N, C-alpha and C positions, 0 to 999 in steps of 0.2 A: 685562309681556312674558312669554312662555313661557319656562319655566325650565330651558333647556339651553344648552350651550356653542355659540357661533355657529361656532367653527373646526371643529365635528363635522359641520356640514352638508355634504351631499354637493355636489360641484361641480354636478351636474345641478340641484339644489335651489336653488343659489345663482343659477344662470343664469336659472332660471324665475322666481324672485321678482324679478330684475332687469329681467325683461320688462315688469313692472308700473312701472318707473320714472318714465316719463313721466306715467301717469295711475294712480295708486295707488288712486283711488276707483272706477274704472269695471271693468266686467267685459270678459273676453276669450274668444274662442271658441278652440277648438284651433287652427285656422288662424291667428288673431292671435297666439297665443302661440308658435307656431312661428316665426313672422317677426319677433317682438320679442326672443325669446331667442335665436335663432339655432340651435335644437336640431332634431334629427330627429324624426319622429313617434314612433318607438319610445322614443326617450330622453325625450321630453315626457312620455310616457304614465306611464313609472316615475317621473319626477319627480313629476308631478301625484299620484299614488296614496301617494308618501311625505309630501307636503305635507299632502293632505287627512288622512291618518291622524295627522298633528301637528297638526291643527286650525289650520294656517297658512293654508289655501286651502279655500274652499267651492265645491260645485257650485251654480250658482244656476239652471240650466235644463239639461233634457235631452230631445232630440227626435230620434225616429227619422225618417230621411228615405229613401224610396226612390227609386231612379233608374233610367231606361230607357236601354240602349245596344244597339248592333246586335251581334249574334253574327256570326261568319264567314259563315254562309249569308245573314245579312241584308244584309251588305256586298256579296255577290254579287249579290242581288237588286236593290240599289241601283244596281250598276253597269250590268246588263241592263235596268234601267228597268221592273221589274215582278216579280210574283211567278207561279209556275205557276199558281195559281187566278185570278189577274186575266187572265194571257193565255189560259187556256181559255176563260173567259167572253167575252172579246173575240172570239176566233174563233168561239165558238158564236154570237154576236151578228151577225157579219158573213155566216155563211151555214152550210152543212152541213159538219160536222167529226166526224172520229171519233177515239178515243184512239189508234189506229195513226197517223193523220196527226200528231197532237201529238207522239207519241214520235219523230217524224223530226226534230223541232226540236231542236238540240243545245245551245240556250240552258240547258235543264235536263236533268238525268237522267231516264232512264226512270221510275225509282222516283218521283221528285218528280211526274211526270205522274200516276202511278197513284195517290199520295196525295191530289193535288190533285182527281182525280175523285172518290175515294171520300169525302173530306170535303164536297165541295160536294153530292153527291148524298144524303149523310146530312143535310144542313141543308135538303135540299129545294129547293135552288136550281136544280138540273139534274136531268134523267132522261135516260133512254136509250131511243132508238126503234130497236130492232135494234143496229146498230153505232154508229148516229149519236147525237150528243149533243143534247139539248134543252133550252133554256132555259125555265125554269118561274117564276122569281120575279125579275124585272128589278129591283126596289126593292131586294131584299137583294143582288143581284149588284152593285149600285152601291157597297155597302159594301166588297166585295173590290176592285173595278176603280178606285175613287176614294179612298175614306176611307182604306184600309189603305196603298194605293200613295202617295198624296200627304200624308195626314195622318199617317201614322205612319212609313214608311220614308223618305219626302221630307223628314221634319224634319231629315235628317241628311246632306243634300246638300252643304252647305258643310263639313261636319266628320263624316266617318264615324266617327271615334274618339270623339265627344263622348258626354257623359252628359246626360240630360234628366230633369227631376223629373216623375215619374208624375202629379202633380198638376195639371200644365199640359194634360193630354189630356182630350178629352171622355168623359162617363161611359160611352158605349157603346164607345169605343175603349180606354178604360181597362179594361174588363171584359174585351175581347179579349186585350189585353196580358197581363193577369195569368192567363187561362186558357190561352194560348199558352206562356207562359213556366213556369208550374208545373204545368201537366197533363201527362197521359200523352203520352209521345213529345216531351218538352220538348227533347231534344237536337237536334230538327229546327226549334226556333222561330227566326225571324227575329230576335228581341229577346232580351234578358236582363235580369234585375232584380237589382239589387244594394242592399242596406240598409246604411245608414251611421248610426251614432249620433253626434249634433253636440251637445256640451255647451258652457256657458259658466261660466266661473270668476270668482271675485271674492276678495280678500284678505279674511281675517278681521281683527277688531282686532288680534289677536296677530300676524298677517301683516304688517301695515302696519308695526307696531312694529320687527318682525324686519328688514323691508326697511329701514327708516331705520337699523338698527343695522349691517346689511350694507353700506350705503353709506358710514356713517361711518367704519367700520374697512376700507373700501376693498377688501372681499372681491369677487373677480371669477368664482372658479369656475374658475380656472386654476391654483389652488395645487397644490402637489406632496404626493403622499401617500407617495413612496418615495424614499429617498435611496440614489444608486447609486454604485458606485466611479468612475465617469467624472465625475459631478459633483463628487467629492471631488478628483480629480486635477486638474482644470482650474480648481477653485474655484467652479464655478458655483452651489453650494449657498448662497453669499454673497448672490446676487442675486434669489433666488425665496422664495416664501412657502411655508409648509409647513403641512399640515393636522396638527391634533391627534390624536393616536391616542386611540380610546374603549375603554379596557380593560372595560367592561361588555359589550360585544358577545361572544357565544360564538364559539369558534374554529370553523371549518368541520367539518363530520360527515364522517368517514371513510366512504365508500360500498364495499360489497363488489360483485363482479360479478354479474350476474344475466342470463338469457335476457330477449330483448325480450318482452313480455307476448304480443303477437300471435303470434310465432313460436312460443312456448311453447304457445299455444292450438292452433297447425296440428299440432304435434308431438303433442299429446294426441289430436286427431281421427284423425290418421293411426294411432296405436297402438290407438285403440277399434275401428277399421275392420279392421285386421290381426287383432285379437284375436277379431273376430266371425267369422273364416274368409274375410274379402276378399282376393283378390289385387290387387296394385298395378299400374295401366296407367301407361305413360310414353309421350311423343311429343314431336315437335318443336314449337317456339313459332311457326315459320315454316310455315305449311300451303298446300296447294293448295285451291283452291276445291272441287276434287273432293272431298276428304275433309271439308272444313269444311261442304260444303253439299250438293253433288250426290248423295254416298253418302248423306246424310241425307234424300233424297227432297224437297229444297226446291228448287222450280222456279227456273230461271234469271231469271225476270221478278219474283222475289219482292223487295220493297222492301229486305230486309236485306241484299242485295248491292250497294247503290250506295255512292258513295264517302263518304257521310254516315255510314254505319254499320259501316264497316270501315277498317283501317289496311293500304292496298296497298302492297306492296314494289314499289320502283322499279328496283332493280338487284341482281340479275336479276329481271324481271318475271314470268317464267314458269318451270315447271318443263321438264325435257327432254323428257319423253314422257309418254303417257297411263298411267294406273295401272291397268295389266293384272295379273291376269286378270279383275277385277270391272268395268272401265270398259265394256265393251260391254253387259254384262248391265244396269248402273246406267243408261246411256242408253236402253236399250230400255224400262226400266220408266218413265222420264220421258216418252218419246214415246208409247207406247201401252200401258204396264203390263206388256209382256214376258210372262213365264210366271207373273206373279203373280196373275192373275185380276182384275186391275184395268184401268180405262181409261187410267190414267197422267194425265199433265197436258195431254197432246194440244197439243205445241208442238214445233217443230223443235230438238232438242237440240243446242247449240254446243260440239263436243268441244274447241275452241281455249280457250273461256271456261274449261273445267274446269283448264287448265295454270295460271292465274293465281296469282300467290304473294301471301298476305296473312298479317298477324298473327292467330293464332288468335283466333276471336271466341266460341267456345264450346267447352266441355270435351268436348261430344257427339262431336266429331271423333275423340277417343281410343277412344270406344266403337265407332264404325264401324271404325276400325283393328283393334281387338280382335275384333270379329266376323269380319271379312275374314280373321284371322290364324289360323283355326281353334281358336276357345276350347273349354275343358271343357264338357261338357254331362252333368248340371248344372253350373253354375258361376256364380261372383260375383265382381265386379271393381269397383274403384274408383280414382279418381285425383283428386289436389288440383291442379287445372289452373290454370295462370296464363292469363287471357285479356285482351283489349284491344279496347275500343269506343271511337269519339270520341264520348263523351257529355258532357254539361254537368256539371261537377263540384258537388256540393253535398253535404248531409247524409247522403244516401243513396245516391250514385251517384259512380263514379269512372272514369276512362278505362282503368285497370288494375284488375283484379280477380281473385279466385280463386272458383273453382267446385269444389265436391265433386260429382264426376260419377261416377255408378255404374249398373251393369246387373247384373240377375240373369236367367239363362236356364235353362230346364227344361221338360219336359212338363207339370208340374203348376202351373206359374207363372200367376197371374191377377191381375186389378185389386185384388182384396182383399189379395193378398200385398204389392201396391205401397203400399196405405193404411198398412197395418201397420207396414211399414219406414219410411215418412215420419214417422209419428208416433214412432217409436223414435227417429229422427235429432233430431226437433224437441225431444224431452224429454231425451235424453241427450247429444247434442252441443251444441245450442244452449242447453241448460237452460232451454227456454222453460215457463212455467207453463200457457199456454193456447196451442193451436193450432187452425186450422180449415182446411177445404178448399174452394177455390173452383174451378167449371168454367173451363177455358181451352181454348185452342186452339194447336196447333204443328203444322206441316206432316209431322213425321214421326212423331208418335203419336197413337192413337185407342183409346179415349177418353184425354183429357188433363186435368190437374188442377192448380192451382197451390196450394202450401202457404204458409200465412201464420202469423205467430207475434205473440203480444202483446208489444210492448216497453213497458217501465215509463213510457217518457217519450213516444216517438212514437206509440204506440198499435199497431194492426195494421200489420205490415209484410210485404212479400213476401219469402220465403226462396228461392223458384225454383219451376220446373215440372216436370212428371214425367207419366209415361204408358205405355202399351204400345206397342212400336214397330211401326209398321203392315208388314205383309207387303212392301210395294213398297221397304222399307228392308232388311228381314232377308234376303229370299228371293235378290236379286241377290248379296248376300255370303256365300251358301251356308249360311244358318242356316234350319231349318225348325221349330224350335220357339219358344213364346212368350218374349218378352223384355220385361222391364219395366225402366225407365230413369228417371234424374231428374238434374237439374242444379240443385243449390242453391248459393245464394250465401253461401259460408262467411265473407265478410266480414261480412254481415249477421247471421249467426249468431253471430258473434263479439260483435257489437254487443250482442246480447241477453245473451250468456252474461257478458261483462265489463262490463255496465252502461254501454257507451258510447253517447252520443246522435249523435256525428258521425263518419262513416265515416273521415274524414280523420284522426281521433285514432289509429286503429289504426297508421298509418304515421308517427306524431310522431315528432320527434327531439329533443322537449323532455326533457332529462334529468330534471328535477324531476318532471314528469309522469308520465315512464315508472318511476321509483324508487317511486312512490307508487301506482302502478296494481296492481291485484290480478292 
């Protein structure tokens, strides 16, 4: 048998060993051991690690299982009995229909209808004949109206909270699930994927001998490790068993105080930008749609304005009045271009929508406020802005995140100036060794570019977008010189700089992890 004192076994180890009492020769999974030992999942994990390290327990199998469950949007689709794609195709099959007709159906948001139209047209399932929607591929349409509605979302009718193994879906549907849940824009997916590692364990020869000794000595895991004054006063120490002290264990290490690694990184970024001569911008976390979107020349029919892409404030839900003196000029730029020389977006601008309150979704709102407030020309400004979006949380996405937002304005500013600044930020702030630029699109910049950096583990990751502000944005705010702007995900820059592979680790409360992080 292993050469160590049984009374030095941790209580969790004893309870885990006793979980094999009925069948010491068999294997047990995590779930089996939770039930037989009476331990919670976290307690069991610790005990298993200790027993494996002592060669009393062995891992006999390990399997990664992927499960499918409905997202909040999927549950809503289940409730209404279909998806925007299936309903669009059904209406197109029944007769002549336009996107405007569909957007009058309040079962789905206007942005949902627009996204469905765009994705189905891209697949070649539909086309447009003037304003009317034309069905082109009935066979592929059936995949959306029948297979997805019945074969995927319908699987959860009895229990919307259930999880289903991805292996139970057909090949075509499985490919659709993986693309929908892990591709671009996955925050709008009706399903989410979760991966769980299932292990099975067996006692080693030493483990079985140790279990026999534990049972012979009647060790239960309830032994007391600390003698208290109360136990002495009432004589309770006479009725309990005590664990033996192990004097070979090193005492706890005394830890000195230090800043949170990510907080220290943000402070470092701020100092670097201030030392480069940038002035800091500040503004409210709760914004109006005017500053968050309208002033940025984002049309009011843009998909980013629907309920799935922003946290809207319910009380109060609107600001007290329009944002003058720039409100009227911004509205004209949207309607017909105003005095900017543009045609605008050509739609009836809704002044009431501009008053809606939401949690700031992008740091660019601070740039708009700064431009409207009479900035220095030439001038350069930055902000480390806390932003909020209802995104699916994973290794590179969070529902709350920080952006390094910045603008530089002046008569000699151009796109080349922007590329130079972006490279400087990636190399100096993110400490990336490789960077690249990818063409991109934003409603408020032209030309636009996406900055990417090479992460040592994750490969190329997006750091953020940038470009030259369009005249439709700057002119209504009273600025008549070129303005370059960028909004970079400082959380992802920190991942590169700190060598972190999961964005959630930046906000970890695990003290051991934080003490050992650079």
